[in-house]
C-alpha positions in Angstrom: 29.1 -7.3 15.2 28.1 -6.5 18.8 25.7 -9.0 20.5 22.9 -6.4 20.9 22.8 -5.5 17.2 20.4 -8.3 16.3 18.0 -7.1 19.0 18.2 -3.6 17.6 17.3 -4.9 14.1 14.4 -6.8 15.6 13.2 -3.7 17.4 13.4 -1.7 14.1 11.5 -4.5 12.3 8.7 -4.5 14.9 8.6 -0.7 14.9 8.4 -0.6 11.1 5.6 -3.2 11.2 3.6 -1.0 13.6 4.2 2.1 11.5 3.1 0.3 8.3 0.0 -1.0 10.1 -0.9 2.5 11.2 -0.6 3.9 7.7 -2.6 1.0 6.3 -5.4 1.6 8.8 -5.5 5.3 7.9 -5.5 4.5 4.2 -8.3 1.9 4.7 -10.4 4.4 6.6 -10.1 7.0 3.9 -10.8 4.4 1.2 -13.9 3.3 2.9 -15.0 6.9 3.7 -14.7 8.0 0.1 -16.2 4.9 -1.6 -18.9 4.1 0.9 -21.7 4.6 -1.7 -20.1 2.0 -4.0 -19.8 -0.4 -1.2 -23.4 -0.1 -0.2 -24.4 -0.9 -3.7 -22.5 -4.2 -3.6 -23.7 -5.2 -0.1 -26.8 -7.1 -1.2 -24.7 -9.1 -3.7 -22.1 -9.8 -1.0 -24.7 -11.1 1.3 -26.1 -13.4 -1.4 -22.7 -14.6 -2.2 -22.0 -15.4 1.4 -24.9 -18.0 1.5 -23.2 -20.6 -0.8 -19.9 -19.9 0.9 -21.4 -20.7 4.4 -22.9 -23.9 3.0 -19.5 -25.0 1.8 -17.7 -24.1 5.0 -20.3 -25.3 7.5 -21.6 -28.4 5.7 -24.9 -27.2 4.4 -28.1 -27.2 6.4 -27.8 -28.3 10.0 -30.4 -30.0 12.1 -31.6 -32.5 9.5 -30.7 -35.6 11.6 -31.8 -39.0 10.4 -31.6 -38.3 6.7 -28.1 -39.7 6.3 -27.9 -43.5 5.8 -24.5 -43.6 7.6 -26.0 -42.0 10.7 -28.9 -44.5 10.7 -26.5 -47.5 10.3 -24.4 -46.2 13.3 -27.6 -45.8 15.4 -28.7 -49.3 14.6 -25.3 -50.8 15.5 -24.9 -48.8 18.7 -28.4 -48.1 20.1 -28.8 -45.8 23.0 -31.1 -46.7 25.9 -33.9 -44.5 24.7 -33.8 -45.8 21.0 -33.2 -49.4 22.0 -36.6 -49.7 23.8 -38.6 -48.0 21.1 -39.5 -49.8 17.9 -38.1 -48.3 14.7 -40.6 -46.0 13.1 -40.9 -46.5 9.3 -42.3 -43.9 7.1 -44.3 -45.3 4.2 -45.1 -42.9 1.4 
C-alpha cells in the first residue's frame, strides 16, 4: 500500500459525507414542503409538550429564591454584609 492511500480514503469518506448531507437536506426540504399542513396541525401540541421538557431540563421555575430550606441554611451560615445587618424577616400566616 502506498503511504498516500489512507489520505485518499479519508478524502473519499469526507466527500461522501458531504454528498449524503446534501441529499439529506434536499430530502428534508421536500418532506417539509409537501407535509407542511400536517406539521402546522401538530405545532400547538409540540409547544405544549415543550413546557414540561423545559421544566425538566432547566430545573422548573426560576427566580423563586428563598423557598428552599437548603438555600436558607446556607444564607444563615454565611451571611453577606447586607443580610447580616438586617434582622431576619419571619412570615406568620
